C-alpha positions in Angstrom: 131.4 132.4 104.8 131.9 131.2 101.2 130.4 133.3 98.6 128.5 130.4 97.0 126.6 129.5 100.2 122.9 130.0 100.0 120.4 130.7 102.8 118.7 127.3 102.2 121.9 125.4 102.9 123.3 127.4 105.8 123.3 125.5 109.1 122.0 122.1 109.8 118.4 122.8 109.1 116.3 124.0 106.2 114.9 127.6 106.4 111.8 126.3 104.7 111.2 123.6 107.3 107.8 125.0 108.3 106.5 124.9 104.8 108.0 121.5 104.3 106.2 120.3 107.4 102.8 121.7 106.3 103.1 120.0 102.9 104.3 116.7 104.4 101.4 116.9 106.9 98.8 117.4 104.2 100.4 114.7 101.9 100.7 112.1 104.7 97.1 112.8 105.8 95.7 112.4 102.2 97.7 109.3 101.4 96.7 107.6 104.6 93.1 108.5 104.0 93.3 106.9 100.6 94.9 103.7 101.9 92.2 103.2 104.5 89.3 104.7 102.6 87.8 101.5 101.2 87.6 99.6 104.5 83.9 100.2 105.2 82.7 99.4 101.6 85.3 97.0 100.4 83.1 93.9 100.7 80.4 95.7 98.7 82.8 96.6 96.0 84.2 93.1 95.9 80.7 91.7 95.4 80.0 94.3 92.6 83.2 93.0 90.9 81.8 89.4 90.7 82.7 87.6 93.9 79.9 85.3 94.9 79.1 83.8 98.3 79.8 85.1 101.8 83.1 83.2 102.1 84.5 84.4 98.8 83.6 88.0 99.5 85.3 87.9 102.9 88.4 86.2 101.5 88.8 88.6 98.6 88.2 91.6 100.8 91.0 90.5 103.1 93.3 89.8 100.3 92.6 93.2 98.6 93.0 95.2 101.8 96.1 93.4 103.0 97.8 93.5 99.6 98.6 97.2 100.0 100.4 96.9 103.3 102.1 93.6 102.3 103.6 95.3 99.2 104.5 98.4 101.2 106.5 96.3 103.7 108.4 94.6 101.0 109.6 97.7 99.2 110.1 100.1 102.2 113.8 99.3 102.6 114.3 99.9 98.9 112.6 103.3 98.9 114.6 104.2 102.1 117.9 103.4 100.4 117.0 105.3 97.2 116.0 108.2 99.4 119.4 108.2 101.0 121.0 108.2 97.6 118.8 110.6 95.6 117.0 112.7 98.2 113.7 112.5 100.2 111.8 114.9 98.0 112.1 112.7 95.0 110.7 109.7 96.9 107.8 111.8 98.1 107.1 113.0 94.5 107.3 109.3 93.3 105.0 108.1 96.0 102.3 110.8 95.7 102.2 110.5 91.9 102.1 106.7 91.9 99.3 106.6 94.5 97.3 109.2 92.7 97.3 107.2 89.5 96.7 103.8 91.1 93.9 105.2 93.3 92.1 106.7 90.3 92.4 103.5 88.4 91.0 101.5 91.3 87.7 103.2 90.6 87.7 101.8 87.1 88.5 98.1 87.7 86.1 95.4 86.4 87.3 92.3 88.2 88.5 91.3 91.7 91.9 90.4 90.3 92.3 93.9 88.9 91.4 95.3 92.3 94.0 93.2 94.1 96.7 94.1 91.5 96.0 97.8 91.9 96.1 97.5 95.7 99.5 95.8 95.3 100.7 98.7 93.1 99.4 101.2 95.7 101.6 99.5 98.3 104.6 99.4 96.0 104.2 103.1 95.1 103.6 104.2 98.7 106.0 105.3 101.4 104.9 108.9 101.6 104.4 109.1 105.3 107.7 107.3 106.2 109.6 109.4 103.7 108.1 112.7 105.0 109.0 111.7 108.6 112.6 111.3 107.7 112.7 114.5 105.7 111.1 116.5 108.5 113.4 114.9 111.1 116.6 115.7 109.1 115.8 119.2 108.1 114.0 120.7 111.1 116.0 122.6 113.8 117.0 120.2 116.6 115.1 122.2 119.2 111.9 122.0 117.2 112.2 118.5 115.8 110.2 116.8 118.5 107.3 119.2 118.0 107.5 118.9 114.2 107.5 115.1 114.3 104.6 115.2 116.7 102.6 117.4 114.4 103.4 115.1 111.4 102.5 112.0 113.5 99.1 113.6 114.3 98.5 114.0 110.6 99.4 110.4 109.9 97.1 109.1 112.7 94.3 111.5 111.7 94.5 110.2 108.1 94.1 106.6 109.3 91.1 107.5 111.4 89.4 109.8 108.9 89.8 107.4 106.0 87.2 104.9 107.2 84.8 107.7 108.2 84.9 109.2 104.7 84.7 105.7 103.2 81.4 105.2 105.1 80.0 108.7 104.2 81.0 109.3 100.5 79.8 106.2 98.6 76.1 106.7 99.5 76.5 110.3 98.2 78.6 110.0 95.1 79.1 106.2 94.5 82.0 103.9 95.2 83.9 104.5 91.9 83.6 108.3 92.2 85.0 108.0 95.7 88.2 106.4 94.4 88.4 109.1 91.7 88.0 111.8 94.3 90.7 110.3 96.5 93.0 110.1 93.5 92.4 113.8 92.7 93.2 114.8 96.3 96.5 112.8 96.3 97.3 114.5 92.9 97.0 117.8 94.7 99.4 116.5 97.3 101.8 115.5 94.4 101.7 119.1 93.0 102.3 120.6 96.4 105.2 118.2 97.1 106.7 119.0 93.7 106.5 122.7 93.8 106.5 123.7 97.5 109.0 121.4 99.3 112.5 122.6 99.3 115.1 120.0 100.3 118.7 120.9 101.3 121.2 119.5 98.8 123.1 116.5 100.0 126.7 117.1 100.9 129.3 115.8 98.5 131.3 113.0 100.1 135.1 113.5 100.2 136.3 110.4 98.3 140.0 111.3 99.1 139.3 111.2 102.9 139.2 107.5 103.2 139.5 104.5 100.9 137.5 102.3 103.2 134.0 101.5 101.9 131.5 103.1 104.3 129.0 101.0 106.1 125.4 101.2 104.9 122.0 100.1 106.1 121.9 97.3 108.6 125.6 97.2 109.1 125.7 100.7 110.5 123.8 99.7 113.6 126.2 98.5 116.3 123.6 97.1 118.7 120.7 95.6 116.6 118.7 94.2 119.6 116.6 97.3 120.2 115.8 97.6 116.5 114.7 93.9 116.3 112.6 94.4 119.5 110.9 97.4 118.0 110.2 95.6 114.7 108.7 92.6 116.6 106.5 94.7 118.9 105.4 96.9 116.0 104.5 93.9 114.0 102.5 92.4 116.8 100.7 95.7 117.5 99.7 96.2 113.9 98.6 92.5 113.6 96.4 93.0 116.7 94.8 96.2 115.6 94.3 95.4 112.0 
């Protein structure tokens, strides 16, 4: 064994994978709670911000809620590519910090346009759950990867379920604006945990002398694209039907 090898980089998995899984679970749960938190009281908040009339309130509520997921869909390939290049942990730090700031600012908006803009920014800054899924899959022992991904998926699903429940319970107790500030504070805790507790294996240095041919990247790496297209189509239809 080379003298410069460290325990964290020996083998195909990360010796800190359990701790990484716990942090990713908590971070994915909190970010999904934040993204779905405003669903029960969004029309009330839109009305407080100046929308008048039933039709305008409904339209602006739909725009504000959908803006986050629309923006997230646009930038997801970009964050995935940057994660391949610079590491998954950096993407998780970026996502958690950006969402913590945007969520806190959402509780300070004065107009509907500001609300929609911040909902867009939350979507652009997001990607924590998808990034954490890839990190856990890549750095967990192969014989435990199915269990680890199942646990992480449970955290993601639980966050999407608990978010509306908390959104219905907290505003009557502390107010709508304070609810956003509290959510931002919780995500900031996830940012701190991600920054200081997650340990990612360093990416191997590519041997440039091995081949002069430019390696395939992204979509071109998939030889049979039909299953991927089918999964994208069915996933889109399922999300459309449920949301």
